[in-house]
C-alpha positions, 0 to 999 in steps of 0.5 A: 366693416370688413369686406368680402376676401374672395379665394382663389377658386370663387375667383376662377369660377367668379371669371372663369379664369384657371388658378394658373391665370391668377398666378400669372396676372399676379406675376405679371402685378396685374393683382395682388392678392392679399397673402394668408401664410399659401393662401391667396385671397382678393379684394374688391380692389382686385376683383375691379381689376380682373373685370378691367383685365377681362374687358381688355383682353375681350378688345385684344388691348396687350396685357402690358398695356391694360397694365400701364392702365390700371397703374394709372388709378393710384396715381394722384388724379389716376381716375381721370387720367386712366380714363384719358389714356383708357380712350386712346387706347381704346381709340388705337384698337378701333383704328387697329380692327377697322384696318384688320376688317378692310383686309378680311375684306379684301382676302375675302372679296379674292376667295370669292373670285378664286373660289368661283373660278375653281368651280367655273374650271370643275364645270367645264373639266366635267363639261369635256370629259362628259363630251 
């Protein structure tokens, strides 16, 4: 029984990426398509890796961290090691996002204050000009 291979066009359509993106992931050793002459064919494993790459990117995880996580799977006891490391990476990313959220909250507060000050100054200026 042979598994369905996907062409580069099918991968692009399925994962909404460009051929350049797929070639970049291949160069970064994230994907390993089978080659038939000039043709690249993507296996079920490539598709699973692509889904994980996209999930990692959505969470803001670096491609290098994603590559290391994907590589863990290939080692003995890899699935378990991959899971443990994935949780560690996710916790680190969550902590970073929470720090950024706090910084944004402070920046938003400061901007609200500045805008209110500016609007008050404009009202005073308009009132003084009219008088």
